C-alpha positions in Angstrom: 37.5 -4.6 -13.0 36.8 -1.9 -15.5 38.2 1.6 -14.9 35.1 3.7 -15.5 36.2 7.2 -14.3 39.2 8.9 -12.7 38.5 12.1 -10.9 39.4 14.3 -7.9 35.8 15.7 -7.9 34.0 14.3 -4.8 30.6 15.5 -6.1 31.1 13.6 -9.4 32.2 10.5 -7.5 29.1 10.6 -5.2 26.8 11.2 -8.2 28.3 8.3 -10.2 28.1 6.0 -7.1 24.4 7.0 -6.8 23.8 6.2 -10.5 25.4 2.8 -10.2 23.6 2.0 -6.9 20.2 3.0 -8.5 21.0 0.7 -11.5 22.0 -2.2 -9.2 25.6 -2.1 -10.4 28.3 -2.6 -7.7 31.1 -0.1 -8.0 34.3 0.5 -6.0 36.0 3.8 -5.4 39.7 3.0 -5.4 42.5 5.2 -4.1 40.3 7.1 -1.6 42.7 6.3 1.2 45.5 8.0 -0.7 44.1 11.4 0.3 45.4 10.7 3.8 48.9 10.1 2.5 48.9 13.1 0.1 47.5 15.4 2.7 44.1 15.9 1.1 45.5 18.0 -1.7 43.6 16.1 -4.3 46.6 15.2 -6.5 45.8 11.5 -6.9 42.6 10.9 -8.7 40.1 8.4 -7.3 39.1 5.6 -9.7 35.5 4.4 -10.0 35.7 0.7 -10.9 32.9 -1.7 -12.0 32.9 -5.3 -12.9 33.7 -6.1 -16.5 30.3 -7.8 -16.9 28.6 -4.5 -16.0 31.0 -2.2 -17.8 28.8 -1.7 -20.9 25.7 -0.9 -18.9 27.6 1.4 -16.5 29.2 3.3 -19.4 25.7 3.7 -21.0 24.3 5.1 -17.7 27.2 7.6 -17.4 26.7 8.7 -21.0 22.9 9.0 -20.5 23.6 11.3 -17.5 25.6 13.6 -19.8 29.0 12.7 -18.3 30.6 11.0 -21.4 33.6 13.3 -21.2 34.4 11.9 -17.8 34.7 8.2 -19.0 38.0 6.5 -19.3 38.8 4.9 -22.7 37.2 1.5 -23.2 40.5 -0.2 -23.9 44.2 0.5 -24.5 43.7 0.8 -28.2 41.1 3.6 -27.7 43.5 5.2 -25.2 46.3 5.6 -27.8 44.1 7.6 -30.2 
């Protein structure tokens, strides 16, 4: 799975889910259940994950929607910069 976005913003999560659904890309919002444990404070970001095979297309869709600043780095090497 490719870690596409990490955020606490429920509107952003919903929007990205909608973008992926419209493009036929399956995505998973991980760590949603953690809000129960943390008391809904929003400290733990939710992760939007897509399959590695769909990662390039999913990233392009997010960029085209003007949300490129929300994307996680593509790989560890990019993350270190």
